[in-house]
N, C-alpha and C positions, 0 to 999 in steps of 0.2 A: 402244572405248564402245559400251557397251549401248542406249542412245535408247529403250527401250522406258517406250512411254505407259499412264498409267492413271488412274483417279479411284478417292477411298475416301470413304466417306460417313463422317461421324460423329457426335456427337452434335451438333457445331455448322453441319453443311453437308456440302459436297461439294468435296472438295480432290482440283485435277486436279497429275498431276505427272508425272514422267519420270526415269527411272534414268540414270546418269552413271556414269562409272568401268568398269573391265575386272575381270574374275575376281573375287578376293575383297576388290578395292577399289569393291566399287560403291556409292553412296549415291542419297538422293534430292535430287530439285530440286521444290520445290512451283511449280505455274504460275498456277495461278489459284485462284479460290474465288467459291461461290457458296451462300449460305444468306441465313436472316433473321435465326438467333442474333444476339444484341447481345454475346457473349461468343464469342471463339475460343481454343480450347488448342490451336495444332499440335501433334501427337503427334510424339514424340523417333524412331519409328521406323515407316515403311510397308512391309510385307512382309519384315519383319526387317531392314531395312538406316535407318541412320541417317540421317535429315532435316539436310541441313548447309547449305541453301542455300534462300531466298527469292526467285524472280526479280522482275525490276521490272514493276509494277503489280499483283503477284497481287493485292492486295486495293485497288486504285484505287477507289474512288469507294463502296464499301460503308457507305452513308451510315447503317447499322442497328448498326452495330461501337461499342460503347464500352467494350473492355476486352478486349487481346489479351496473348497469352501464348506468347512463343515459346522453345524446349528449350534445354537448354544445348548439345545438340550443332550448335546453329545458327555458320556459320562466315562465312555473307553474306547481304547482306540487298541486293538491287537498287533502282538509280533507279526512284522516284515508287513503292514499294511501298505505303506507306500513303495515296497521295499522295489527298487531295479526302474524306475519312473524315471527313465534318466533323463528326460527333459522338462521334468516338473521344474519350476521357478517362483512360485508363490504360493503360502499356504495360511490360509486362515482358522483360528482356532481359539475356540472360546477360553478367556481367564479366566478358570476355575479348576476346582481341583476335580483329577480324571483320573483313570485308571489308565496306566500307559505302559503297554507292551515291550519289546525289545527290538532293537535296531527297525524302528518305525519305517524311517527314511534312510533304510542301508543301499549303499550304490546310486545315492542322486546326487550326481555332482554340482548339477544346476540350481539346486535349491537353494535362493540368495535371500528371500525373505521368511519367516516363520511369524504372522503377526498373529498376535494374543488379541484378543477383542473383548468387552464388556459385554457378557449376555443381556439380552434384554431387548428393549423397542428400539428400531431403526436399522433390526438386524438383515431386510431385505438388501441395504445398502452397502453393506460389508462385500469386500472384494470388489469394487465396481470402477475403483481406482487403486493403484500402488501405494497412492502419496508422495510425497516431497521425500527425496532420497535421502537429507540433508536433515530431517526433522527428528526430533527426538523416539517418534512412535517406530520411523522405518529403521531408525539405527539398533535399535533394540531387537527391531526383525532380523536384524542381518545378524546379530550378535548369536539368536535363539537358534538361527540356522545354522551358525556354526557352530553351536555346542554339539549339535546331531552330527554334524560335517565333519568340518578340520579337525574340529579337537575330540569328535569322538566320544563323547563323555553322558553318558543316559542322565545323570541328576543336573546336568544343566540345560535338559528338554522339558523344562520346566514353564510351562505357559502361566500360571499363575504369579510364579516368583519374579518372572521375567520383566528386568527392568529397575527392580528395586537395589537398592545400597550394598545387601546382601550379597543378592545374584550377580552380580557385576563384581564383587569383591571376587567372588568364589569361579566367576569366569577367569578374571585377570590372574588369580592363582594358576589356574591350570595352563592357562599360556606361559607364562612366565616359566610354571615346570618343562612345558615343551620345548621352550626356546634357550631354557640351561642345559636340555639334555646335550649329551655328548654325539656327533653329529656319527661316529662310529657304534653306537650304543643300540643294542639290540640284534644288530647284524649276526652275532653269532648264534642267538636263538633261533632267528629267522631260518639259518642254513641247518641246524639241528632239527630244525620242526618242519623243515621241507617247502617250506612256503617260497615264491618267488617276486611276492609285489614291487619289491625294490632292486628287482636284476637278481643277476647272479653273482656280481662281483662284488667286493665292498668299495671301490669306486664309484660303482654306479648307487650302490645304497644311500652313501654319503651326498651324493650330488641329489639324490631324490628327498634325502632327510631334508636340506636346506634350502632345497624349492618349497618344499611341506613350510617351513618357519617363514620362508619369504612370505608365502601368500596368506600366513596367518599373520603377519605384521602389516601388511598391506590392509588387509580388511579392519583390523582395529583400528589403525590411523583413520580409514578412512571412516569409519564408525567409532568417535571419540568420546561417545558419552561416558562420563563415570571415570574416565584415563588417568590415572594421576600422571604430573609432568615428569617426575622420574620414570616410569614406567615409555612414555611417549619419548623421552631422549634414547632409551635403551634401542628401542623398535627402531627407530630411526637410523641409530649407528650402524644396526644390525644390516639394515638393507645397503648402505652406503659402503660397508665393508664388504660388497658382492658384487658392487655395480661394475661396469665396465672399465677394466684396465685395473682389476686387483686380483689378485693370485685364482678367485677363484670370481664367475659371474652370474649366480644364481638369480640375485635380482633384475638383472638386466634382462635374462632370457624368460625370465616370468612375465614380466611387465611387457615385452616382445609378443610375443605369443599368447598370450593368455588374456591382455587385457590392452592389445595393439590398437584399438578403436576406439577406446575410451579417454578422451583427453584430460579429465577431472584425476585421474591416475598419473598420466604423463606430468599435469601439473605437481600434486604432489610430492612424487620424484623428485623433479628437479628444485622445487624448492626444499627439501629436505638434504643437497647435497649430492646427489646423484647424477646430476648434468653438471659436467666443470667444462672450463675450457679444456684442459687435457685429454677430455674422452669423447668431447666432443663430434668430432671428425669422424673416430670411429662407430658414434652412435648411429649417424645419420649413413654409412656406410655398411652397416647391419640392415638396414630397412628397405625394403624393396620399394615395389612399384605402390601395391595395396595400400601400403602405409604414408603415402603421400599429406594427407590432411595430417597427421602427427609428424612427420617431418616439417610441415609450414609451422607448424604449432611451436618445434624446437628453435626453428630459426628464427621467428619471433621471440621465442622467448632470450633468445641469446643476443638479440639487437637491443629489447628492452631493458635485460638485466645484467648482462655481463660485458655489452660493450658500453652503454651507458655509464656503469662504473668502472671502467677501466678509464676512461674519458678523462672523468674528475678527478680520478685516484693519479693521473697521470699529469695532472694542473699542478704547479708550482707556485708559491706564492712570495719565494725571494724574487728579490727585486735583480 
């Protein structure tokens, strides 16, 4: 084993590394990163040797990071490699068999997409654009990120399988299990274990549990690749049952607070029945001045969809 250590300065910061292997089989393991750039592209080679591994905690708590691209030579990513990178949004990983550690993206709430790309020619262009959010590649990336985040399920964090029918089947099976779980299930265990992730009361626990389901339902409906018609209807029904004016209003609360400036989410919510004549005025009343654009959208939506429909519904063919 070589064991020689070093650092390399790149346009993205300073990377510490160690050379492993012997003779002609030497390779590089990254062990630490320091820098202030928002984007990091890990090089394929250092000292002419392939970068094959990212050690555990290498990028731990690098809160400035928003985008990371790992090279096609990557074969291993250690435990908590990107944990607590709270502003990380997009990640590119090679679509290949890799040894993946535990909780790689733990406490990375803003990771929206993890793209799995085919290693090979043209890797220098990987990561230069996030793609169209509606295309299959971006939808797959959103589900891959949610597997590590919303679903917190390590077996779904598999770049090689991502996008396959079997992977989507497993993803939706886990989603259904989460959606079917009782809202109060797990509370007693949380209290006994002394955890406080959901607050101290059963009411708070249930409310946060529902919000988690809302986030999951919204994400899957916005990324419907491979989604069955029955599953789609189930998710829509859940969101509509918790809209404004219902006994509990978590769907509307999450939409307004977390997606309040994204028209595509408001449009989807309106289309599935979350916006009605009965709750329209109260929806607008909940929206302060900074939501002016979304308010305008809802007003247009009512004028084009609801009032237009009511006009024709009110016509009579009776003489």
